[in-house]
C-alpha positions as CSV (number, residue, x, y, z in Angstrom):
1,P,-55.5,14.2,-148.2
2,F,-51.9,14.8,-146.9
3,T,-52.5,19.1,-146.4
4,D,-55.4,19.0,-145.0
5,G,-55.1,21.2,-141.0
6,G,-57.3,22.8,-138.9
7,A,-57.1,26.2,-137.2
8,A,-59.9,29.0,-136.0
9,L,-60.1,32.6,-135.1
10,V,-63.2,34.7,-133.2
11,L,-63.7,38.2,-135.0
12,A,-66.0,39.7,-132.9
13,S,-67.0,43.0,-131.9
14,E,-65.1,46.0,-130.6
15,D,-67.5,45.9,-127.6
16,V,-67.1,42.2,-127.1
17,A,-63.2,42.4,-128.4
18,R,-63.0,44.6,-125.2
19,R,-64.3,42.6,-122.5
20,H,-61.6,39.8,-123.7
21,R,-58.3,39.9,-122.7
22,R,-56.5,37.9,-125.5
23,A,-58.2,40.0,-128.0
24,I,-55.9,42.2,-131.0
25,W,-57.1,43.8,-133.9
26,V,-56.7,43.9,-137.1
27,L,-55.2,46.7,-137.9
28,G,-55.3,46.5,-141.6
29,T,-55.7,43.7,-144.4
30,H,-55.1,43.7,-148.3
31,A,-55.0,41.1,-150.9
32,A,-53.9,41.2,-154.1
33,T,-53.6,39.2,-157.7
34,D,-51.0,38.6,-160.3
35,T,-51.6,36.5,-163.5
36,M,-51.1,33.4,-163.4
37,F,-48.9,32.7,-166.2
38,V,-45.7,32.8,-165.0
39,H,-43.9,33.6,-169.1
40,E,-46.1,36.9,-169.1
41,K,-43.8,39.9,-168.0
42,R,-43.4,38.1,-164.3
43,D,-39.9,39.0,-162.4
44,L,-40.0,35.6,-160.6
45,A,-37.9,37.2,-158.6
46,R,-40.3,39.5,-157.3
47,V,-43.7,38.6,-156.0
48,T,-45.5,41.9,-157.3
49,A,-48.9,40.7,-155.7
50,T,-47.2,40.7,-152.2
51,E,-45.7,44.0,-152.9
52,R,-49.1,45.4,-153.2
53,A,-50.7,43.5,-150.6
54,A,-48.8,44.7,-147.8
55,Q,-48.1,48.4,-149.1
56,G,-52.3,48.1,-148.6
57,A,-52.6,46.4,-145.5
58,Y,-49.7,48.8,-143.7
59,R,-51.9,51.6,-145.8
60,Q,-54.7,50.6,-143.7
61,A,-53.0,50.2,-140.6
62,G,-51.4,53.3,-140.6
63,K,-48.1,51.5,-140.6
64,T,-44.7,50.9,-141.9
65,P,-42.4,47.3,-141.7
66,T,-40.4,49.1,-139.0
67,D,-44.2,48.9,-136.6
68,V,-44.2,45.0,-137.2
69,D,-42.4,43.3,-134.2
70,V,-43.1,39.6,-135.4
71,A,-44.5,38.1,-138.8
72,E,-45.4,34.5,-140.3
73,V,-44.8,34.8,-143.9
74,H,-45.9,31.8,-146.5
75,D,-42.8,29.4,-146.3
76,C,-43.9,27.0,-148.5
77,F,-40.4,26.7,-149.9
78,P,-36.9,28.5,-149.1
79,I,-36.5,30.6,-151.8
80,A,-40.6,31.9,-150.9
81,E,-39.9,32.9,-147.0
82,L,-36.8,34.5,-148.5
83,L,-38.9,36.8,-151.0
84,M,-41.5,37.2,-148.9
85,Y,-39.1,39.4,-146.4
86,E,-38.5,41.6,-149.9
87,A,-42.0,42.0,-151.1
88,M,-43.6,42.6,-147.8
89,G,-40.7,45.1,-146.6
90,L,-38.7,43.9,-143.9
91,T,-35.9,43.8,-145.8
92,E,-34.3,45.5,-149.5
93,P,-35.0,44.1,-152.5
94,G,-32.3,41.5,-153.1
95,Q,-31.4,41.4,-148.8
96,G,-33.5,38.1,-148.2
97,A,-30.9,36.1,-147.8
98,R,-28.3,38.8,-145.9
99,A,-31.6,38.4,-143.6
100,I,-31.2,34.9,-142.4
101,E,-27.1,35.4,-142.6
102,E,-27.2,38.0,-139.7
103,G,-29.8,36.5,-138.0
104,W,-32.4,39.1,-138.2
105,V,-35.2,36.8,-139.0
106,F,-34.9,34.5,-135.8
107,K,-36.3,34.4,-132.5
108,D,-33.4,36.8,-131.1
109,G,-32.7,39.1,-134.2
110,K,-34.2,42.7,-134.9
111,L,-37.3,40.8,-136.5
112,P,-38.6,37.3,-135.4
113,V,-39.9,35.7,-138.5
114,N,-41.9,32.4,-138.7
115,V,-40.6,31.5,-134.8
116,S,-43.7,28.9,-135.1
117,G,-41.3,27.6,-137.6
118,G,-43.2,28.1,-140.2
119,L,-45.8,26.5,-142.7
120,K,-42.9,23.5,-143.7
121,A,-42.7,23.1,-139.4
122,K,-46.6,21.9,-139.4
123,G,-47.0,20.2,-142.6
124,H,-48.0,22.7,-145.1
125,P,-51.9,22.5,-143.9
126,V,-52.9,24.2,-147.4
127,G,-56.6,24.5,-146.5
128,A,-55.5,25.6,-143.1
129,T,-52.3,27.7,-143.4
130,G,-53.7,31.7,-143.3
131,V,-55.6,31.1,-140.8
132,S,-53.1,29.1,-138.7
133,Q,-50.3,31.7,-139.5
134,H,-52.8,34.2,-137.9
135,V,-53.4,32.3,-134.9
136,I,-49.6,31.8,-134.2
137,A,-49.7,35.8,-134.5
138,A,-52.3,36.1,-132.3
139,M,-50.9,34.3,-129.5
140,Q,-47.8,35.9,-129.6
141,L,-49.3,39.4,-130.0
142,T,-51.5,37.6,-126.5
143,G,-48.4,36.1,-124.9
144,T,-49.9,33.0,-125.0
145,A,-46.9,31.6,-127.7
146,G,-45.3,29.2,-125.0
147,D,-41.2,28.2,-125.6
148,M,-42.1,30.5,-129.0
149,Q,-43.3,33.4,-127.0
150,L,-41.2,36.8,-127.6
151,P,-40.5,38.4,-124.7
152,T,-42.1,41.8,-126.5
153,A,-44.5,41.2,-129.3
154,R,-47.5,44.0,-129.6
155,R,-47.7,44.2,-133.8
156,A,-47.3,41.3,-135.8
157,A,-47.5,41.3,-140.1
158,V,-48.8,37.9,-141.6
159,Q,-48.7,36.7,-145.4
160,N,-50.3,33.9,-147.3
161,M,-50.3,33.4,-150.8
162,G,-52.0,30.4,-153.5
163,G,-50.5,29.2,-156.8
164,V,-47.9,30.6,-158.0
165,G,-47.6,33.9,-156.1
166,I,-50.8,34.9,-157.8
167,A,-53.2,35.1,-154.8
168,N,-52.1,37.2,-151.9
169,Y,-53.0,38.7,-148.6
170,V,-51.3,40.5,-146.0
171,S,-52.6,41.6,-142.8
172,V,-51.5,44.0,-139.9
173,L,-52.1,42.6,-136.1
174,E,-51.9,44.8,-133.2
175,A,-52.0,43.3,-129.2
176,V,-54.9,45.5,-127.8
């Protein structure tokens, strides 16, 4: 299909990673699911499975949203991106639009999000979405992001989801 794409990561042991100049650590990962049926007690202004996935990833990483320097979030639609800011704790509930209005999430903002242009900028390659987001975050953390490089990115959060917010995944990454 037109949404095909490709991306790859190399996972290695700690010994191998320490010898590589562009290695990053996966500090935490977490997955959470929600009911498939949106009419079953789901608040469509919240993505509670992303909230749970983010909380689990931050807990495993020993970090909080304020420890994150850059984020790549699932932005299949503009409203999805705003909801992800909130679900990941990057903004308070109901403040996703304010983050854009006040420039928090822009490249020069206090928490750059989707500096790559997000999923829509690369055609939302469904099969490669999550891995491609991790690749972009890794590029930021290793200083290899070219024109989209941030000056001081040391820690990243990556969020991906599938279905109608049913399958949700969050990772916290850090430069070695």
